[in-house]
C-alpha positions, -999 to +999 in steps of 0.1 A: -017-645-087-026-627-058-029-596-080-057-610-102-077-625-074-075-590-057-083-573-095-115-595-093-123-592-060-120-552-066-145-560-099-172-574-075-168-550-048-176-523-072-204-543-088-220-547-056-217-513-042-235-500-076-265-515-071-263-504-032-305-511-025-293-550-029-266-546-006-281-527+020-315-551+016-283-580+025-280-566+056-314-558+070-323-597+059-301-606+083-309-582+112-345-589+105-337-627+107-321-626+139-347-605+155-369-628+142-351-662+160-351-646+191-390-637+193-397-673+181-372-685+212-388-661+233-423-673+222-414-709+228-399-703+263-427-686+275-451-717+269-474-695+247-503-686+274-532-675+261-524-668+227-531-695+207-564-699+225-588-680+194-568-706+171-578-735+193-545-739+209-529-759+187-495-743+177-485-769+144-520-759+130-511-722+136-477-723+118-488-747+091-516-719+082-491-692+084-465-708+062-490-722+038-505-688+033-480-662+032-464-679-002-486-654-015-477-624-002-446-638-016-453-645-050-469-611-051-437-592-042-415-618-065-439-624-094-438-599-116-409-582-105-389-616-111-411-616-147-397-584-154-362-591-142-361-628-162-368-604-192-344-583-190-319-606-185-322-628-213-330-591-235-362-600-241-385-574-223-381-548-251-395-570-273-422-582-251-431-542-247-430-540-286-458-568-289-495-559-296-503-573-260-496-549-233-465-555-208-488-555-179-515-584-192-482-608-202-464-598-169-499-606-150-506-640-168-473-652-153-483-641-124-515-654-123-501-692-130-478-690-101-511-677-080-523-714-091-492-731-083-490-716-050-531-726-044-519-761-052-495-758-027-516-747+001-540-774-006-511-796-003-498-780+029-535-784+048-541-823+031-508-837+044-516-819+080-547-836+082-539-869+075-506-874+086-503-848+114-539-846+127-548-809+116-583-810+130-601-783+104-638-799+113-650-760+127-637-745+096-660-720+079-649-722+041-669-693+031-654-668+056-617-680+046-624-677+010-633-640+011-600-638+033-584-653+009-598-633-022-595-599-004-559-610+003-544-619-032-561-590-047-541-566-016-509-584-024-510-579-062-513-542-060-481-543-041-468-572-063-474-543-093-454-516-071-424-541-062-427-550-104-422-512-113-393-507-090-374-539-103-380-522-140-358-492-128-335-506-106-330-540-117-316-552-084-320-548-049-360-539-053-365-518-022-402-527-020-392-564-019-367-563+013-389-532+033-424-549+027-416-584+026-393-585+057-418-560+078-444-586+067-424-617+076-411-602+108-443-589+120-471-604+105-474-634+127-464-664+103-443-679+128-458-668+163-487-648+170-481-611+171-491-607+210-454-618+216-437-587+197-428-552+221-458-531+222-441-505+201-443-526+173-476-542+175-489-505+160-471-516+129-477-554+129-521-540+129-514-520+095-497-549+073-520-568+051-506-602+059-511-595+097-551-593+090-548-620+061-534-648+087-558-638+116-587-637+094-574-673+079-568-686+112-597-674+126-620-690+099-604-723+094-593-730+131-622-714+151-651-716+122-652-675+128-681-660+110-682-632+091-690-608+120-661-622+140-636-613+116-650-581+104-620-560+114-596-587+097-617-583+063-624-541+065-582-538+065-576-560+035-603-541+020-587-506+027-556-521+018-570-535-017-584-496-023-551-483-014-524-507-031-544-515-064-542-483-073-509-475-063-497-504-079-511-495-114-496-460-109-462-471-100-464-497-129-471-469-157-445-443-143-419-470-142-425-484-178-420-451-189-390-439-172-375-475-186-384-464-218-367-430-213-339-446-204-334-473-219-338-496-191-357-524-210-328-538-225-312-565-210-281-559-190 
């Protein structure tokens, strides 16, 4: 009996080490979570002097918007990649790739549905906050918020195409997902203002699209900021769209060619 258990454990260990990126991402995920909790504890302990002034000084509203709108990033990173992986596991990806409709269009349709579901959940977050927890959006600038949202979704979608391409090739342990996603959650200001970050990390935070997305969204919804006040955030998101969308298309095409060449479209 013990021999069987050891043999099974050895098999699982070999399988785990086959997907080294997945194993490494698990370790880094734990380290990132511990660091994030430490920053959150420091933020709570300081009493946030002045860090929330630009957002009306309400920590509940700050976190609610962060949690609600970061879901778009999660869908962009997981949507197309998850769709490809699900098709691989069920053995239908090869059939889908041979269909008249391009594989990218089929995956985009699935992701679009997930974005619509996310929008419904975001609306529910905001309505619940307003009705039951005193969320004040009376000063909101809806047009500025809408522009931030459109640019954010476009920027995130480009990265999602890159993540989907890597999932086609690596199948498990998507390096884009754990590296880019973890950095965004840790440094993007979802749970605490980026001003709480160490000085050496703030430049990294400033180039992440999630940082500009949440900054622009919070200022538009909570402080009524107009396009002039959030022009920096809009510029960063626009630049990221220009860079990430072509990169996503090129990565996807490269991954599809390699997947077909190496027989990775079949279920494994």
